C-alpha positions as CSV (number, residue, x, y, z in Angstrom):
1,M,100.6,87.9,41.1
2,D,100.9,87.7,37.2
3,F,104.1,85.9,35.8
4,G,102.8,86.3,32.1
5,L,103.9,88.5,29.4
6,T,101.2,90.8,27.9
7,A,100.0,90.1,24.1
8,D,101.9,93.2,22.8
9,H,105.0,91.9,24.5
10,E,104.7,88.6,23.0
11,K,104.1,89.9,19.5
12,L,107.2,92.2,20.1
13,I,109.2,89.0,21.2
14,E,107.9,87.5,17.9
15,S,109.1,90.2,15.6
16,V,112.2,90.5,16.9
17,R,112.4,86.6,16.3
18,T,111.6,86.7,12.9
19,F,114.1,89.4,12.3
20,G,117.0,87.5,13.9
21,R,116.2,84.3,11.9
22,Q,116.1,86.2,8.7
23,H,119.6,87.8,9.2
24,F,121.6,86.0,12.2
25,T,122.6,82.7,10.6
26,F,125.8,81.1,12.1
27,E,127.5,81.9,8.8
28,N,126.6,85.8,8.7
29,V,127.4,86.2,12.6
30,S,130.6,84.2,12.0
31,Q,131.4,86.8,9.7
32,W,130.5,89.8,11.3
33,R,132.4,89.0,14.3
34,R,135.3,88.9,11.8
35,D,134.5,92.1,10.4
36,G,133.7,93.8,13.6
37,G,130.4,94.8,13.3
38,L,126.8,94.5,11.4
39,P,126.4,95.7,7.7
40,D,124.3,98.4,7.3
41,E,121.3,96.7,6.1
42,V,120.9,94.9,9.2
43,V,120.9,97.8,11.5
44,R,118.5,99.6,9.4
45,D,116.0,97.0,9.4
46,F,116.2,96.7,13.2
47,V,115.3,100.2,13.4
48,N,112.6,99.7,10.9
49,L,110.7,97.2,13.3
50,D,107.7,98.3,14.9
51,F,109.2,99.4,18.4
52,N,107.9,102.8,18.7
53,G,104.7,101.7,20.4
54,F,106.9,100.0,23.2
55,G,109.3,103.0,23.9
56,V,112.4,101.2,22.3
57,I,113.5,104.0,20.3
58,H,113.1,106.6,23.0
59,R,110.4,109.3,23.2
60,R,110.7,112.6,25.4
61,D,107.8,111.3,26.8
62,H,108.7,108.9,29.5
63,R,105.0,107.8,29.9
64,D,105.7,106.1,26.9
65,Y,108.8,104.3,28.0
66,D,108.6,100.4,28.6
67,L,112.0,99.1,30.2
68,V,110.4,95.6,30.2
69,A,110.0,95.8,26.3
70,Q,113.6,96.8,25.6
71,V,114.8,93.9,28.2
72,L,112.9,91.6,26.2
73,V,114.3,92.7,22.6
74,L,117.7,92.6,23.9
75,E,117.0,89.3,25.5
76,E,115.6,87.9,22.3
77,L,118.4,89.4,19.9
78,A,120.9,87.8,22.1
79,R,119.4,84.3,22.2
80,V,118.8,84.3,18.5
81,S,122.2,85.5,17.4
82,G,124.2,83.9,20.0
83,A,126.2,87.3,20.1
84,T,126.6,90.5,21.7
85,L,125.2,92.9,19.3
86,P,125.5,96.8,19.3
87,F,121.9,97.4,19.8
88,P,122.3,97.5,23.9
89,N,124.8,100.0,23.7
90,D,122.6,102.0,21.2
91,F,119.6,102.0,23.6
92,L,121.6,103.0,26.5
93,N,123.4,105.7,24.7
94,L,120.1,107.1,23.3
95,Q,118.8,107.5,26.9
96,I,121.9,109.1,28.0
97,M,121.8,111.6,25.2
98,E,117.8,112.4,25.9
99,E,118.6,112.7,29.5
100,F,121.3,115.3,29.2
101,A,120.4,116.8,26.0
102,D,117.8,119.7,25.3
103,T,114.9,118.5,22.8
104,D,116.8,119.9,19.6
105,E,119.8,118.0,20.7
106,F,118.2,114.9,21.1
107,S,115.9,115.1,18.1
108,F,118.8,115.4,15.8
109,V,120.6,112.3,17.0
110,R,117.3,110.2,17.4
111,A,116.3,111.3,13.6
112,Q,119.7,110.1,12.6
113,Y,119.4,106.8,14.5
114,Q,115.9,106.2,13.0
115,N,117.1,106.8,9.5
116,E,120.3,105.1,9.0
117,G,120.5,102.8,12.3
118,R,123.5,103.9,13.5
119,L,124.4,106.5,16.3
120,A,126.0,109.4,15.3
121,F,128.3,109.6,18.5
122,A,130.2,107.1,20.6
123,L,129.9,107.5,24.2
124,A,133.2,108.3,26.1
125,I,133.0,108.1,29.9
126,S,135.1,105.5,31.6
127,E,138.8,106.1,32.1
128,P,141.8,103.9,32.4
129,E,142.6,104.9,36.0
130,G,138.9,105.3,37.0
131,G,137.2,102.3,36.0
132,S,134.1,102.0,38.6
133,D,135.4,104.9,40.4
134,T,133.6,107.4,38.0
135,M,133.9,110.4,40.2
136,S,137.8,110.4,39.9
137,M,137.3,111.6,36.5
138,R,140.1,113.3,35.3
139,T,139.1,114.3,31.8
140,S,138.3,117.9,32.2
141,T,137.3,121.2,30.7
142,R,138.6,124.7,31.2
143,T,139.3,128.2,30.0
144,V,142.7,129.2,28.9
145,D,142.8,132.8,27.3
146,G,139.2,132.9,26.4
147,R,139.1,129.3,24.9
148,L,137.2,126.2,26.1
149,I,140.1,123.4,26.3
150,L,139.3,119.7,26.6
151,S,142.0,117.4,28.2
152,G,142.0,113.8,29.1
153,R,141.6,110.3,28.0
154,K,138.9,108.0,27.6
155,T,138.9,104.0,27.2
156,F,136.7,101.3,26.2
157,V,134.8,103.7,23.8
158,N,132.8,101.6,21.8
159,N,132.8,102.6,17.9
160,G,135.1,105.5,19.1
161,E,137.0,105.0,15.6
162,F,134.2,105.2,13.4
163,A,131.6,107.8,15.0
164,P,131.4,111.3,13.4
165,Y,131.1,112.5,17.0
166,L,132.1,111.7,20.4
167,L,129.9,112.4,23.5
168,V,132.4,113.3,26.2
169,A,131.9,113.3,30.0
170,A,134.1,115.8,31.7
171,V,134.6,117.5,34.7
172,D,134.0,121.5,34.3
173,Q,137.0,123.1,36.0
174,D,135.5,126.5,35.5
175,A,132.3,125.7,37.5
176,P,132.0,125.7,41.4
177,Q,132.8,122.2,42.7
178,G,130.1,120.9,45.5
179,K,129.3,117.3,47.0
180,Y,129.8,116.1,43.5
181,P,132.4,117.3,40.8
182,A,130.7,119.6,38.4
183,L,129.8,117.4,35.2
184,S,129.1,118.2,31.5
185,L,128.6,116.3,28.5
186,W,129.9,117.4,25.3
187,L,129.0,116.3,21.7
188,V,132.5,116.6,20.0
189,P,133.1,116.3,16.1
190,H,135.6,113.4,15.8
191,N,137.9,115.2,13.6
192,L,139.0,118.3,15.8
193,P,142.7,118.8,16.1
194,G,144.1,117.0,19.1
195,I,141.7,113.9,19.2
196,E,143.8,110.7,19.0
197,V,142.0,107.3,18.6
198,Y,144.0,103.7,19.4
199,P,141.8,100.5,18.9
200,I,141.6,97.8,21.7
201,K,141.5,94.4,20.7
202,K,139.5,92.3,22.9
203,T,139.1,88.8,23.9
204,G,135.2,88.4,23.0
205,Q,132.5,90.7,22.4
206,S,134.0,91.2,18.7
207,M,131.1,93.2,16.9
208,L,131.7,96.3,19.5
209,P,135.1,97.9,18.4
210,F,136.5,99.4,21.7
211,S,139.2,102.1,21.7
212,D,141.0,104.4,23.8
213,V,140.8,107.9,23.0
214,V,143.1,110.9,23.8
215,F,142.1,114.4,23.9
216,K,145.3,116.9,23.7
217,D,144.2,120.3,24.7
218,V,141.1,120.1,22.2
219,R,139.6,123.2,21.5
220,L,136.0,123.2,21.9
221,D,132.9,125.6,21.0
222,E,130.5,126.1,23.9
223,N,127.7,124.8,21.4
224,Y,129.1,121.6,21.7
225,R,127.9,121.4,25.4
226,L,124.6,119.6,25.9
227,H,122.3,121.7,27.6
228,G,119.5,119.7,29.0
229,K,118.0,120.4,32.5
230,R,118.9,116.8,34.0
231,T,122.6,117.0,34.4
232,G,125.3,115.6,37.2
233,F,127.0,112.8,38.4
234,P,123.7,111.4,40.4
235,Q,121.7,111.3,37.1
236,L,124.7,109.8,35.5
237,F,124.8,107.0,38.1
238,H,120.9,106.4,37.5
239,L,121.4,105.6,33.8
240,F,124.5,103.2,34.8
241,E,121.6,101.1,36.4
242,L,119.7,100.8,32.9
243,G,123.2,100.0,31.4
244,R,123.6,97.1,33.7
245,L,120.1,95.8,33.1
246,F,120.7,95.9,29.3
247,S,123.9,94.0,30.0
248,C,122.0,91.3,32.2
249,A,119.2,91.0,29.4
250,T,122.0,90.2,26.7
251,A,123.9,87.9,29.1
252,L,120.6,86.1,29.7
253,G,119.8,85.7,26.2
254,L,123.3,84.4,25.3
255,A,123.0,81.8,28.1
256,Q,119.6,80.7,26.6
257,A,121.1,80.6,23.3
258,A,124.0,78.2,24.8
259,M,121.4,76.1,26.7
260,E,119.3,75.4,23.4
261,D,122.3,74.4,21.8
262,A,123.8,72.1,24.3
263,V,120.1,70.3,24.6
264,G,120.1,69.9,21.0
265,Y,123.8,68.5,20.8
266,A,123.2,66.0,23.7
267,R,120.0,64.7,22.2
268,R,121.9,64.1,18.8
269,R,125.4,63.0,20.0
270,T,125.9,59.2,20.7
271,A,128.3,57.6,23.0
272,F,128.4,54.4,24.4
273,G,125.4,53.1,22.4
274,T,123.0,55.8,23.3
275,N,122.4,59.5,23.2
276,I,124.4,61.6,25.9
277,A,121.5,63.1,27.1
278,N,120.6,60.0,28.7
279,F,123.6,60.0,30.9
280,Q,122.8,61.3,34.5
281,V,125.7,63.3,34.7
282,I,124.6,65.4,31.6
283,E,121.1,65.3,32.9
284,Q,121.9,67.2,35.9
285,M,124.3,69.7,34.3
286,L,121.4,70.6,32.0
287,V,118.9,70.8,34.9
288,D,121.2,72.9,36.9
289,M,121.8,75.2,34.0
290,E,117.8,75.5,33.7
291,V,117.6,76.6,37.4
292,K,120.1,79.4,36.4
293,L,118.3,80.6,33.7
294,E,115.1,80.5,35.5
295,N,116.5,82.5,38.6
296,M,118.4,85.1,35.8
297,R,115.1,85.6,34.0
298,N,113.3,86.6,37.1
299,A,116.0,88.8,38.4
300,V,116.2,90.7,35.1
301,Y,112.3,91.1,34.6
302,K,111.8,92.1,38.1
303,A,114.4,94.8,38.0
304,A,112.9,96.3,34.8
305,W,109.3,95.8,36.1
306,M,110.2,97.9,39.1
307,L,111.8,100.8,37.2
308,D,108.9,100.8,35.0
309,D,106.3,100.9,38.0
310,G,108.2,103.8,39.6
311,A,109.0,101.7,42.8
312,D,111.1,103.0,45.4
313,A,114.5,103.9,44.5
314,K,116.6,102.4,47.0
315,A,114.8,99.1,46.4
316,T,115.0,99.4,42.4
317,R,118.9,100.1,42.8
318,L,119.2,96.9,44.8
319,A,117.3,94.8,42.4
320,V,119.6,96.1,39.7
321,A,122.6,95.7,41.8
322,L,121.7,92.2,42.9
323,A,121.0,91.4,39.2
324,K,124.0,92.5,37.7
325,R,125.9,90.6,40.5
326,Y,124.2,87.3,39.6
327,V,123.2,87.2,36.4
328,P,126.7,87.6,34.1
329,R,128.4,85.2,36.3
330,A,125.5,82.6,36.0
331,A,125.3,83.1,32.4
332,T,129.1,82.4,32.2
333,E,128.5,79.1,34.0
334,V,125.8,78.1,31.8
335,A,127.9,78.9,28.8
336,S,130.7,77.1,30.2
337,D,128.8,74.1,31.1
338,A,127.3,74.3,27.5
339,L,130.7,74.2,26.3
340,Q,131.7,71.3,28.3
341,V,128.5,69.0,27.0
342,F,130.2,69.7,23.4
343,G,133.3,68.2,24.5
344,G,136.3,69.1,22.2
345,R,133.8,70.4,19.4
346,G,132.7,73.2,21.9
347,Y,136.2,74.7,22.2
348,T,136.2,74.9,18.2
349,C,134.9,77.7,16.2
350,S,132.7,75.4,14.6
351,E,130.2,76.0,17.3
352,R,129.1,79.3,18.5
353,V,129.0,78.2,22.2
354,S,132.6,79.2,22.8
355,F,132.1,82.6,21.6
356,I,129.1,82.9,23.8
357,W,131.4,82.0,26.5
358,E,133.6,84.8,25.7
359,D,130.8,87.1,25.7
360,C,129.2,86.3,28.8
361,R,132.4,86.6,30.5
362,G,132.7,90.2,29.4
363,F,129.6,91.1,31.1
364,Q,131.1,90.2,34.4
365,I,133.3,93.4,34.0
366,A,131.5,95.8,31.8
367,E,128.8,98.3,33.2
368,G,130.2,97.8,36.8
369,T,132.2,94.6,37.9
370,D,130.7,91.8,40.0
371,Q,132.9,93.2,43.1
372,I,131.3,96.8,42.6
373,M,128.0,95.3,42.5
374,V,128.8,94.1,46.1
375,Y,129.8,97.5,47.0
376,I,126.4,99.1,45.9
377,A,124.2,96.5,47.2
378,A,125.6,95.6,50.7
379,P,124.8,99.3,52.1
380,L,121.2,98.9,50.4
381,L,120.7,95.4,52.1
382,M,121.7,96.7,55.6
383,D,119.2,99.6,55.2
384,K,116.5,97.2,54.0
385,Y,117.0,94.8,57.1
386,A,117.5,97.6,59.5
387,A,114.1,99.1,58.5
388,L,112.2,95.6,58.6
389,A,113.8,95.1,62.2
390,E,112.4,98.6,63.3
391,E,108.8,97.4,61.8
392,D,109.2,94.5,63.9
393,R,109.9,96.3,67.0
394,A,107.2,98.7,66.3
């Protein structure tokens, strides 16, 4: 059993760290939080880093795909910036596009991302009345008088106000319905008549501008439909696992940033004639925070390694669900304790730890709530231990 990273992975982390130290100063991050996003030069510099050898910018050949590398990148980005950045969403959206699109469709999107650092589309899947129940999706397409019509409402669409295209998941009412509703993904121009966008003001994760998007009988061209061979709800559910892992990696990096800030402050801050780092109650808080960080990191890395290694599908699904159940909650607890170490100063905008806490809290909801992870993990646990019991009886 080897817990070490490869030399290539260490080099990758160092390149991300150098990039982060160059751009993500406290002043810059504070300004970009207020702006609601990153400037063009930062996103362009990011995609210009030498990631291709690690599969970070996806390729059609999955043999080049290294999920561990992506997790390491996202963790380090969150650690060095102390903020939720758009890159985890970019990674997931590229993967969804790659899975559902044909070669030409994906090549267009990937080339645009590599050239400009911004995706040409915003992903529109979640719905106001659906939430975690994705298969209750109401947004649909149908043929009316020979014309394709898109109707419905999507919510929590990241960058939905600004992207030139919307990648919309919709139930195809013209197709036969089987065990799963017939699902299609459409790359829809943002400026079509009938599309209305309403910004959503969030508590945290302020560099991700969310919005509601309403489709009022929008006329579609058949060419907007993605034509990849891997389609449907089962494939989408598999891709959700990647999104959960990316969220966990980001939450882990944020918690690590909070920990480093708390230790640094405890060593500087004096009270009652000594550094507060010497107080036993502070020592206990920091030790417990470190235990959680170690557990979080092990859960995230193991799940990523299992997916890269092609492990049993049920086992990987369980590993991801357990990580998503544990990591965001533990990250929020670490950030909350870090804020407590700072005292009143931690509850001001003078320190990034309060923003980190807000961002971590959002990951207990995004990409599958804590409660949904129990719903996913519990049956898999039953199967796992039933199989072990059968082996013991054999």
